[in-house]
MIDREN-889188 format. One line per field, with one value per residue (C-alpha): residue in three letters; x, y, z; residue number from 1. Coordinates in steps of 0.5 Angstrom, whole numbers. Layout:
BEGIN
res <- c(ALA | ...)
X <- c(X | ...)
Y <- c(Y | ...)
Z <- c(Z | ...)
n <- c(NUM | ...)
//
This chain:
BEGIN
res <- c(MET | PRO | GLY | PRO | VAL | GLN | SER | ILE | GLU | ARG | ALA | ALA | ALA | ILE | LEU | ARG | LEU | LEU | ALA | ARG | GLY | SER | GLY | ARG | LEU | GLY | VAL | GLY | GLU | ILE | ALA | SER | ALA | LEU | ASP | LEU | ALA | LYS | GLY | THR | ALA | HIS | GLY | ILE | LEU | ARG | THR | LEU | GLN | ARG | VAL | GLY | PHE | VAL | GLU | GLN | ASP | ARG | ALA | THR | GLY | LYS | TYR | GLN | LEU | GLY | ALA | ALA | LEU | LEU | HIS | LEU | GLY | THR | SER | TYR | LEU | ASP | VAL | ASN | GLU | LEU | ARG | SER | ARG | ALA | ILE | ASN | TRP | ALA | ASP | ALA | LEU | ALA | ALA | ARG | SER | GLY | GLU | ALA | VAL | HIS | ILE | GLY | THR | PRO | LEU | GLU | GLY | LYS | VAL | LEU | VAL | VAL | HIS | HIS | VAL | PHE | ARG | PRO | ASP | ASP | THR | LEU | GLN | THR | LEU | ASP | VAL | GLY | ALA | LEU | LEU | PRO | PRO | HIS | ALA | SER | ALA | LEU | GLY | LYS | VAL | LEU | LEU | ALA | PHE | ASP | ASN | GLY | LEU | ALA | LEU | THR | VAL | GLN | ARG | ALA | GLU | LEU | PRO | ALA | PHE | THR | HIS | ARG | THR | ILE | THR | ASP | PRO | LYS | VAL | LEU | ALA | ARG | THR | LEU | ALA | GLY | VAL | ARG | GLU | ALA | GLY | TRP | ALA | HIS | GLU | THR | GLU | GLU | ALA | VAL | PRO | GLY | ASP | ALA | SER | ILE | ALA | ALA | PRO | ILE | ARG | GLY | PHE | GLY | GLY | LEU | VAL | VAL | GLY | ALA | ILE | GLY | ILE | SER | GLY | ALA | MET | GLU | ARG | ILE | CYS | ASP | GLY | ARG | GLY | GLN | PRO | ASP | PRO | THR | LEU | VAL | THR | TYR | VAL | ARG | ASP | ALA | ALA | ARG | ALA | VAL | SER | ARG | ASP | LEU | GLY | ALA | ALA | ARG | TRP)
X <- c(10 | 7 | 11 | 8 | 3 | 6 | -1 | -3 | 4 | 3 | -4 | -2 | 4 | -1 | -6 | 0 | 2 | -5 | -5 | 1 | 1 | -3 | -9 | -10 | -5 | -6 | -4 | 2 | 5 | 3 | 6 | 13 | 13 | 12 | 17 | 11 | 8 | 3 | -2 | 0 | -2 | -8 | -11 | -10 | -13 | -19 | -20 | -19 | -24 | -29 | -28 | -29 | -22 | -20 | -25 | -23 | -25 | -29 | -26 | -19 | -18 | -14 | -15 | -16 | -17 | -25 | -30 | -30 | -24 | -27 | -31 | -24 | -21 | -15 | -10 | -8 | -15 | -15 | -8 | -11 | -17 | -14 | -9 | -14 | -19 | -13 | -9 | -12 | -12 | -5 | -3 | -7 | -4 | 3 | 1 | -1 | 4 | 10 | 12 | 13 | 6 | 6 | 0 | 2 | -2 | 1 | 4 | 7 | 9 | 12 | 9 | 8 | 8 | 3 | 3 | 8 | 8 | 14 | 15 | 13 | 20 | 26 | 30 | 32 | 28 | 27 | 20 | 19 | 13 | 14 | 19 | 18 | 18 | 19 | 12 | 15 | 19 | 15 | 8 | 5 | 7 | 4 | -2 | -3 | -1 | -5 | -12 | -10 | -9 | -6 | -1 | 1 | 2 | 6 | 11 | 11 | 13 | 19 | 25 | 24 | 31 | 34 | 35 | 37 | 38 | 31 | 28 | 23 | 25 | 21 | 15 | 12 | 14 | 11 | 4 | 4 | 5 | 0 | -5 | -4 | -4 | -11 | -13 | -11 | -13 | -6 | 1 | 8 | 16 | 22 | 28 | 26 | 28 | 33 | 37 | 34 | 27 | 20 | 13 | 6 | 1 | -7 | -11 | -15 | -22 | -27 | -34 | -35 | -30 | -24 | -17 | -15 | -9 | -5 | -3 | 2 | 8 | 15 | 21 | 26 | 25 | 26 | 20 | 15 | 17 | 17 | 22 | 21 | 21 | 14 | 10 | 7 | -1 | -2 | 1 | -3 | -9 | -7 | -6 | -12 | -16 | -13 | -14 | -22 | -23 | -20 | -24 | -30 | -29 | -28 | -35 | -33 | -38 | -36 | -32)
Y <- c(68 | 69 | 65 | 59 | 61 | 60 | 59 | 53 | 50 | 50 | 47 | 42 | 40 | 39 | 34 | 30 | 30 | 27 | 22 | 19 | 19 | 16 | 20 | 24 | 30 | 36 | 43 | 43 | 36 | 39 | 46 | 42 | 37 | 43 | 48 | 53 | 58 | 54 | 60 | 59 | 52 | 53 | 58 | 54 | 48 | 52 | 54 | 47 | 45 | 50 | 47 | 40 | 38 | 36 | 34 | 36 | 30 | 34 | 29 | 30 | 37 | 33 | 33 | 28 | 28 | 30 | 27 | 32 | 29 | 23 | 27 | 29 | 22 | 23 | 18 | 21 | 20 | 13 | 11 | 14 | 10 | 4 | 4 | 6 | 0 | -5 | -3 | -8 | -13 | -12 | -13 | -19 | -22 | -20 | -24 | -30 | -31 | -28 | -24 | -17 | -15 | -10 | -6 | -4 | 1 | 2 | 9 | 11 | 3 | 1 | -1 | 4 | 1 | 5 | 1 | -4 | -8 | -10 | -18 | -19 | -21 | -17 | -16 | -10 | -7 | -1 | 2 | 1 | 6 | 10 | 5 | 3 | -4 | -7 | -10 | -16 | -18 | -17 | -21 | -15 | -12 | -19 | -18 | -11 | -13 | -19 | -15 | -8 | -9 | -2 | -3 | -10 | -7 | -1 | -6 | -11 | -6 | -3 | -7 | -12 | -11 | -17 | -17 | -24 | -30 | -32 | -25 | -26 | -21 | -24 | -21 | -27 | -31 | -25 | -26 | -33 | -32 | -26 | -31 | -36 | -31 | -29 | -36 | -38 | -31 | -30 | -29 | -31 | -29 | -33 | -30 | -25 | -19 | -21 | -27 | -31 | -27 | -29 | -26 | -28 | -23 | -23 | -17 | -12 | -10 | -5 | -3 | -7 | -12 | -7 | -9 | -3 | -5 | -12 | -14 | -19 | -22 | -23 | -26 | -31 | -36 | -42 | -39 | -37 | -43 | -51 | -56 | -56 | -48 | -47 | -42 | -45 | -47 | -44 | -38 | -37 | -38 | -33 | -28 | -29 | -29 | -22 | -19 | -21 | -18 | -11 | -12 | -13 | -7 | -3 | -5 | -11 | -17 | -23 | -28)
Z <- c(-31 | -24 | -18 | -14 | -9 | -2 | 2 | -4 | -3 | 5 | 4 | -1 | 4 | 10 | 6 | 4 | 11 | 13 | 7 | 9 | 17 | 22 | 19 | 25 | 27 | 32 | 30 | 33 | 30 | 23 | 25 | 27 | 21 | 16 | 20 | 20 | 25 | 29 | 28 | 20 | 20 | 24 | 19 | 13 | 17 | 18 | 11 | 9 | 14 | 11 | 4 | 7 | 5 | 12 | 18 | 26 | 31 | 36 | 42 | 41 | 36 | 31 | 24 | 18 | 11 | 10 | 6 | 0 | -2 | -4 | -10 | -13 | -13 | -11 | -10 | -3 | 0 | -3 | 0 | 7 | 6 | 4 | 10 | 15 | 13 | 13 | 20 | 24 | 19 | 18 | 25 | 26 | 20 | 22 | 29 | 26 | 21 | 25 | 19 | 16 | 13 | 7 | 3 | -3 | -9 | -16 | -17 | -24 | -26 | -19 | -13 | -7 | 0 | 4 | 10 | 14 | 20 | 23 | 24 | 31 | 34 | 37 | 30 | 28 | 22 | 17 | 16 | 9 | 8 | 2 | -1 | -9 | -11 | -18 | -20 | -24 | -18 | -12 | -10 | -9 | -16 | -19 | -16 | -18 | -25 | -26 | -24 | -28 | -36 | -37 | -31 | -34 | -41 | -39 | -35 | -40 | -46 | -41 | -39 | -34 | -30 | -27 | -19 | -18 | -23 | -21 | -23 | -29 | -35 | -41 | -42 | -44 | -38 | -34 | -38 | -36 | -29 | -29 | -32 | -26 | -21 | -23 | -23 | -16 | -13 | -10 | -12 | -9 | -11 | -9 | -9 | -15 | -12 | -6 | -5 | 1 | 1 | -1 | -1 | -1 | -3 | -5 | -8 | -4 | -7 | -7 | -9 | -15 | -14 | -17 | -14 | -11 | -7 | -5 | 2 | 3 | 8 | 7 | 10 | 10 | 4 | 9 | 13 | 8 | 4 | 5 | 3 | -4 | -4 | -5 | -1 | 6 | 5 | 12 | 10 | 4 | 7 | 13 | 7 | 3 | 9 | 11 | 4 | 4 | 11 | 8 | 2 | 6 | 10 | 3 | 1 | -4 | -4 | -1 | -6)
n <- c(1 | 2 | 3 | 4 | 5 | 6 | 7 | 8 | 9 | 10 | 11 | 12 | 13 | 14 | 15 | 16 | 17 | 18 | 19 | 20 | 21 | 22 | 23 | 24 | 25 | 26 | 27 | 28 | 29 | 30 | 31 | 32 | 33 | 34 | 35 | 36 | 37 | 38 | 39 | 40 | 41 | 42 | 43 | 44 | 45 | 46 | 47 | 48 | 49 | 50 | 51 | 52 | 53 | 54 | 55 | 56 | 57 | 58 | 59 | 60 | 61 | 62 | 63 | 64 | 65 | 66 | 67 | 68 | 69 | 70 | 71 | 72 | 73 | 74 | 75 | 76 | 77 | 78 | 79 | 80 | 81 | 82 | 83 | 84 | 85 | 86 | 87 | 88 | 89 | 90 | 91 | 92 | 93 | 94 | 95 | 96 | 97 | 98 | 99 | 100 | 101 | 102 | 103 | 104 | 105 | 106 | 107 | 108 | 109 | 110 | 111 | 112 | 113 | 114 | 115 | 116 | 117 | 118 | 119 | 120 | 121 | 122 | 123 | 124 | 125 | 126 | 127 | 128 | 129 | 130 | 131 | 132 | 133 | 134 | 135 | 136 | 137 | 138 | 139 | 140 | 141 | 142 | 143 | 144 | 145 | 146 | 147 | 148 | 149 | 150 | 151 | 152 | 153 | 154 | 155 | 156 | 157 | 158 | 159 | 160 | 161 | 162 | 163 | 164 | 165 | 166 | 167 | 168 | 169 | 170 | 171 | 172 | 173 | 174 | 175 | 176 | 177 | 178 | 179 | 180 | 181 | 182 | 183 | 184 | 185 | 186 | 187 | 188 | 189 | 190 | 191 | 192 | 193 | 194 | 195 | 196 | 197 | 198 | 199 | 200 | 201 | 202 | 203 | 204 | 205 | 206 | 207 | 208 | 209 | 210 | 211 | 212 | 213 | 214 | 215 | 216 | 217 | 218 | 219 | 220 | 221 | 222 | 223 | 224 | 225 | 226 | 227 | 228 | 229 | 230 | 231 | 232 | 233 | 234 | 235 | 236 | 237 | 238 | 239 | 240 | 241 | 242 | 243 | 244 | 245 | 246 | 247 | 248 | 249 | 250 | 251 | 252 | 253 | 254 | 255)
//
């Protein structure tokens, strides 16, 4: 059997780097990140540009993913488009709520965090981009499960691991919870993944109303919830407003 083609592997690595990064990178940045000679990286980028897989910004000379990838339906482009459309709204949501903001999409039965805005204070925080969250124990995941029957069936047929005593582990209970999420238009979890933490999330929709991701806030339970342990209505409104704003930018009709 023939071995791997190195140039294709390197091209794929460049596309992945552009997809998960800021979206625009220079030749030197790409070469350094992938441990390539600058000339090698430039040659691959020029080839990718010719076939429409990357585009070069005329003002800065930096590269980003190209429109031709739209026709391939790759998850990498979807993630990059979602993140680029949501960045400003995610920053605004963090400022309004005072909490950390995450944007997630489904990946192999989990929730992939594709964007993370730190809580706007001086506390030490760790970047969660690339982290995989349990869909049944996170607000982001509940939103994605509620609006994706295929994903929901896959998760419900598998074991639902318990992370705390509040984690939903019964598929029937999860099904009822997801029905409530669809009716309400948003989801929450309280100490289901991490003791003392809570989160609120709402769906991000694209063309035709299809749910393509979820945006939410997370933080200490005493800040996210009221004295009865219920999500703060003001924070719910902030999250839903942000989700609608991102959805409009992605071409969804108003709802």
